[in-house]
N, C-alpha and C positions, 0 to 999 in steps of 0.2 A: 446766729442763731443765740436766741432769748436767754440769759439767766434766770436762774429759777426762782429771785425775787421778783423780775417784772414780772411772772404772772400772778402774782398776787393783787389784789385790788382791795382798799382799805376804806370803807365806807364810814364816812366823816357823820353818824347818824347821829346828830349833835344839835343844839338848838341854838348855839350863837357862837360868834366869830373866838371869843376867848377862851371857850370850851373845847374847842374844834381843834385850835393852832397850836397848842401843847400836843395833840397827838399828831400833829404834821411833823411840828420840830423834832419829836423825839422817833418817827418811824422813816423821815425824809431819804433814809439811804437802806430802807431794808423792805418796801414793795416799790411795785412800777408805777402803778396811779393810785389816786384818793378819790372816792366817790363822794360828791355832793348831790344829796337828794332835794327833794320838797321843802324839807322843813328847815334845813341851812338854809336852802339857797334862797325861800320865802323870808327867811328873818332877816340874811343878810346880804341879799341880791349880788351883782357882780362881785363888790368888796372881797367878798369869800377866794372867788377864783384867784384875783389881782395877791390876797394875801397869799395865796398858797404857792402861787408861781416865785412870788417874793422868797420864801424857805426853802424851794426845792424843785428840781430837775425833775420830777417824777408827773407822769401825764394826769391831766384829767378828765373823771366818766359824770358828766353831767347826765344826773338820771331822773330826767323830769316826764320820763314816763305820758310824753304828749296823749291826747285822748278828746276829739272833738270833730268838727265838720274836717274835709282834707281843706281846706282853702285855712283854717283857723290853723290848724297843724301846721300846714306849711308855712306859713307867717313866721310862728311860733318857734319854727326849728330856724328858719333863716337866721332871725334873732338871737336865738343861741349859738348860733355855729359863729356868731362874731366874736365869741368872748375865747375861739380857738380850745376850744375841747377836743380832747382825741374822741371820745364819744360821747352822744346825745340821745337817748331810749324812746320808742313811742310805741304804744302800743298797737297788738293787732288787731283789737275787738270791732275797730271799724270797718276793717277789710283792707283789698288789696286797693284800692281808692286813696285812701288815707297814704298807703304805703309811696304808692306810685308819686304823690302830689310833692310827698317831701325828695322824694331818691331823683325826680324828674328837675327839683331847682333846689342844687346843694351848691353856692357859691363857693364853698371854702373847703377845707382839707378835712373837715369832722366825718365821722364814720358813724352810721345810723344803725343805730339797733335796735331790730323787732324785739318787742316784751312779747313769747307764748304763752306760759300758764303759771301765773306766779307760783313760789314754792310752798306760800304759806297754803296752797290749796289742796283739795285730794277727792278723791270720789263724789264723796258724801256732799261737799262742799258744791262742788258742780251740780248733780243733780237739784239741790237746793234754786241753784241759779238757773235752770230751765236748762241742761244742757241735754241733748237727745241722748239717752244711753249708750249707743254706740262708742259718743267721744268720752261720756262721762266716766265708763267704766274702760275707758282704754286710753287712758292719758301719754303714752307713747303715740298712737295713731290721731289723739288731737293737736299733742304739739308738733308733730310733724305736718303736719296739714296747714298749721299757724306757719312754720317756717318756710315751706314751701313758695305760701301765697309770698314771705318776704324776699325771698331770694328771685321769684317772679317779676316783684316788684320794685328789685334793685335796689333793696338794702343791700350791707357791707355784711352783716351778723343777725344774729339771733341770743336773745338770752334765753336759757333753760334748765332747768335742773341736772345735774350731774347722773340720773337714773335716766334722762332722752337722749341725752348729747351723741351717745355712739349712735344709736337710730337714723341722728339727725344728718351726722356726721357722714354716716355709712349711704344714707340715700341721697344726699345733696352733694359732699364731696371737701375737702381740706380747706376749700378756699375761703367756705364762709367761716365767719369769726364765730366762735359760739362763746360765750360767756358764761357763769357757773356762778349761782348764788347757792345760799343755802346748802355752804360747807360747815363742817364738823369734824376736825380731829379726831381721832379715837384719845387722845389723851386728855379732851375739854370736856368740862360738864357744864351745861347750860341749862339754870334753872328757868322754869315758865318758858319753855322755847316754843315758838309761833310758826317755827319752818315743819313742814310735813314731809318733805322729800329729800332729802338730807345723805349726801355721801363724802365720806372723804379727801382730803388734795390729792392723796395720792391714787382715789379710784376714779377722781375729777379726768384728773391728767390722764390716766390709761383710755378714760375711755373717750379723751380727744379733745378737751376743755382747752380753750384756748387764754382763759384766764381764769381765776378763781375768787368771788367776793370772799373773803374772811374778815366778819368784823367780830363777835363777840369773843371768839376764843382769843385773840390778839386783845382787844381792849380792855377785856378782864382779868388777864393774866396778871402775875405780881408785876413782870416786867414785859409791859409788851413789845418791847424790843427783842426778846427773848422768846417772846410767845410766835412775833412774825419768822424769825429766823428758823425756830422748830420748823413750821410751814414750809418756808424755803428750803428746809433739808429734807422733807418727805419728799417735794419735788421733786429735788435734785436726784435723790435713790430713784424715784422712776426713770428721770431723764439717761440717768447713767446704765 
């Protein structure tokens, strides 16, 4: 059984290695995985992954949100998997062919997570983007559509908000890994928040999330370690 801290993914949404490593050093015993996104990976390349491994036994979530034609995404995933991350993300938007291309050629132990609908999107933004009203106005249906596509393609899991994770788990079963971003503890205050579909850590875990991505509430806390411990305590209360 996972410990409460192992549910926590801390995103290193920072511009450089020297800015990121102090958080790795501070939180190395208090979170389950560190998430490396586009900004940091483009800035530092594989060196940031080695630096994380040198500092901690926590896993690495390489959040590249790969999005291109099937052959390009497949080759990019294989290249990323050589660094041994626990997870790599691929967008669902190009459809099942892209996801199948990745799932059918996965030489390592890296798990494929399909990004369903970003938590920064809401109904109005989806309408502007040209989504049909039946999906723009029913986000759970849209997320489930993409999650089902990911499962059928052979992905290990999905990234979806805590508002939709219960529906996904109910429809597709507990084996499909669900990673939930947009986590905001009730005690945190995030100014200028760009997240729209948010839930607390407790609600995400109750709804079936296997991992929660918690960034600014921990990073902006007076003591990030204390912030991480408070999130873990909240998760622990649900698990018990």
